[in-house]
C-alpha positions, 0 to 999 in steps of 0.5 A: 514838682518832684519826679514822683508827682510827675510820674503820678500825674502821667500814670493817672492820665494814661490809665484811660489809654486803651493800649496800655502796653508794657515791655519787660526785660532784664539785663545783667549788671555787675555791682561790686564785682558780683553779677546781679539782674536789673529788671525793667518795665517800659511803657508803650512810649518808651518811658521806664516805669519801674526798675528792680535789682535782684541777685537771682533771675528766677520766678520769685525775682520776677514775681517781686518785680511784677508786684512792685510794678503793678502796685505802683502803676496798675495793670497793663492791657498787654505785656511783652516779654523776651520769652524768659519763662520766669515771667509767665510763671510769676504772672500765673501766680498773680492770676494774670495769665 
């Protein structure tokens, strides 16, 4: 069984869970001497659902990250962030806020 199969099985089992909660965060990383941002979505069990690397830390980067995570894992009952204003702006554009 491959990691993608395990992830799909886990996500399908968790879709019925009532408190499906994501924690979103971004960190600075250096790649080849350049600053980039790594975005993470972590579920309520501490499993990393999605990671995404961008050169910018703005609404469009947050939107691309959220679209990728939502497409692969579906929606969350609750989304917890660190207060970065890019998240609510991206969620408004998606119609989630």
